[in-house]
C-alpha positions in Angstrom: 139.0 88.6 48.9 142.5 87.5 50.7 145.5 89.5 50.2 149.5 88.3 50.9 149.3 91.3 53.4 146.5 89.5 55.4 148.2 86.6 56.2 150.5 86.1 58.9 152.8 83.4 58.9 152.8 80.0 61.3 155.4 79.4 63.6 154.1 76.4 65.2 151.1 74.6 65.6 149.4 72.2 68.3 147.1 69.6 67.9 145.0 69.0 70.6 143.7 65.0 69.2 141.0 65.1 72.0 139.1 68.1 71.0 139.1 68.1 67.1 137.3 71.2 65.6 133.9 70.4 63.4 134.7 71.2 60.0 131.3 72.7 58.4 132.9 72.9 55.1 135.5 73.4 52.6 138.2 75.6 54.1 138.3 79.2 52.8 141.8 79.6 52.2 144.1 76.7 50.7 147.9 76.5 50.6 148.7 75.1 47.6 152.5 73.9 46.4 152.8 74.3 43.0 155.0 72.7 40.6 157.0 74.5 37.8 155.2 74.2 34.6 151.7 73.8 36.3 148.9 75.7 34.8 146.8 77.7 36.9 143.7 77.0 35.0 143.9 73.0 36.4 144.8 74.5 39.6 141.8 76.9 39.6 139.6 74.0 38.3 140.6 71.4 41.1 139.8 74.2 43.8 136.7 76.0 42.2 138.2 78.9 42.1 139.3 81.2 39.2 142.8 81.8 37.2 142.0 85.5 38.1 141.6 85.3 41.8 144.7 82.9 41.9 146.8 85.5 40.3 145.6 88.2 42.7 146.2 86.7 45.7 149.5 85.7 44.9 150.4 88.9 43.0 151.7 86.9 39.7 151.0 87.9 36.1 151.5 84.8 34.2 149.4 81.5 33.8 151.9 79.1 34.2 154.2 78.6 37.1 158.1 79.3 36.4 159.2 77.7 39.5 158.1 75.6 42.3 156.1 77.8 44.3 153.8 78.2 47.4 150.0 79.5 46.3 147.3 80.7 48.1 144.0 79.9 47.0 140.5 81.4 48.1 137.8 79.4 47.6 
């Protein structure tokens, strides 16, 4: 399980187009930009995870986003 304490902030990204990274499967952690009023159930279904997982990782208590918000989603 991921927690907010385990995530570092990314300051910059460099892309090496000549040496791409091979992708073996879906990313274990997704950053999602949620809209106000969006239901966690819909987001969880889209990313094959649970509402309780999204709430725990993002320290949330409600099932509906009150404002626009960046969410961490564990797969």
